[in-house]
C-alpha positions in Angstrom: -21.7 19.2 -67.6 -18.8 18.9 -70.1 -15.6 20.6 -69.5 -16.4 23.1 -72.0 -19.7 24.2 -69.7 -17.7 23.9 -66.1 -15.0 26.8 -68.0 -17.7 28.7 -69.5 -19.9 28.7 -65.9 -16.9 29.7 -63.8 -15.6 32.1 -66.4 -18.9 34.0 -66.3 -19.4 33.5 -62.3 -15.9 35.5 -61.6 -17.1 38.2 -64.6 -14.8 37.2 -67.3 -14.6 37.9 -70.9 -12.8 35.1 -72.5 -10.1 37.3 -73.8 -9.5 38.6 -70.3 -9.8 34.1 -68.9 -7.2 33.8 -71.8 -5.0 36.4 -70.5 -5.0 35.0 -67.0 -4.0 31.9 -68.3 -1.6 32.7 -71.2 -3.8 31.6 -74.6 -5.8 34.0 -77.0 -9.3 34.0 -76.6 -9.9 31.7 -79.6 -8.6 28.8 -77.3 -10.9 29.8 -74.4 -13.6 30.0 -77.1 -12.7 26.4 -78.6 -12.5 24.9 -75.0 -15.8 26.2 -74.2 -17.4 24.7 -77.3 -15.5 21.8 -76.9 -13.5 21.9 -80.2 -10.1 20.9 -78.2 -10.6 18.0 -75.3 -7.0 18.0 -74.7 -6.0 20.9 -72.6 -2.2 21.2 -71.2 -2.0 20.2 -67.5 -0.4 23.6 -66.7 -2.9 25.1 -67.9 -5.9 23.2 -66.3 -3.9 23.8 -63.3 -3.9 27.5 -64.1 -7.8 27.5 -64.8 -8.2 25.3 -61.2 -6.7 27.7 -59.4 -8.1 30.4 -60.9 -11.8 28.9 -60.4 -10.9 27.9 -57.2 -11.8 24.5 -58.0 -10.2 21.4 -58.3 -8.9 19.8 -61.6 -11.3 17.1 -61.0 -14.0 19.4 -60.7 -12.5 21.1 -63.7 -13.1 17.8 -65.6 -17.0 17.0 -64.2 -15.6 14.3 -62.3 -16.3 15.2 -59.1 -19.6 13.8 -57.2 -17.1 11.3 -55.1 -14.6 14.4 -54.4 -17.0 16.7 -54.0 -18.6 14.0 -50.8 -15.2 13.6 -49.2 -14.3 17.3 -50.0 -17.7 18.3 -47.9 -16.8 16.2 -45.5 -13.1 17.5 -44.7 -14.7 20.9 -44.8 -17.4 19.9 -42.5 -14.7 18.2 -39.6 -12.4 21.5 -39.8 -15.1 23.8 -39.3 -16.1 22.0 -35.9 -12.4 21.9 -35.2 -12.1 25.6 -35.5 -15.3 26.2 -34.3 -13.7 24.6 -30.9 -10.7 26.0 -31.5 -11.2 29.6 -32.4 -14.8 30.3 -32.1 -17.6 31.0 -34.4 -16.2 34.7 -35.7 -13.0 32.7 -37.3 -15.4 29.6 -38.6 -17.8 32.3 -40.5 -14.3 33.7 -41.9 -13.1 30.3 -42.6 -16.5 29.5 -44.5 -16.9 32.5 -46.5 -12.7 32.4 -47.7 -12.9 28.5 -49.0 -15.9 30.0 -51.4 -13.1 32.6 -53.0 -10.6 31.2 -56.0 -7.0 31.0 -55.0 -6.0 34.6 -56.2 -8.9 36.1 -53.9 -7.6 34.0 -51.1 -4.2 35.0 -51.4 -5.8 38.7 -51.8 -7.0 38.2 -48.5 -3.8 36.8 -46.5 -2.2 39.8 -48.0 -4.6 41.6 -46.4 -4.2 40.4 -43.3 -0.7 40.4 -43.0 -0.5 44.3 -44.0 -3.2 44.7 -40.9 -1.0 42.8 -38.6 1.8 45.0 -39.5 -0.1 47.4 -37.2 1.2 48.6 -33.6 -1.6 46.8 -31.7 -0.6 43.7 -33.1 3.1 44.2 -32.5 2.6 44.9 -29.1 0.6 41.3 -29.0 3.5 39.2 -30.6 5.9 41.1 -27.8 3.7 39.7 -24.7 3.4 36.4 -26.0 7.1 35.4 -26.7 
């Protein structure tokens, strides 16, 4: 799969138009069209980083070079998941599995929401007991 195909597939997966993706990355719709058609192959590093973050994939995956790295990532996730289950239980492991499927933007939203929830009085009392 070409980089253009990967950009288009991930853009559609996230329900974004070419214009919306362009806005998020700081380019116009025409630039996104060129990326997806393969007319532009030398995308700026800053844009590659932004696209990777939006899509929740590595720059390597964006280039379509992911087979070797995907295996390593899978091994790391499996090991991490086992450790999480052992330390915190299945519920936290289930949340972890769902969280890593989200892109970086949505992961940040979840983290913000959890932080907001932790301001509740019942969690402040737990913190005071642990101190």
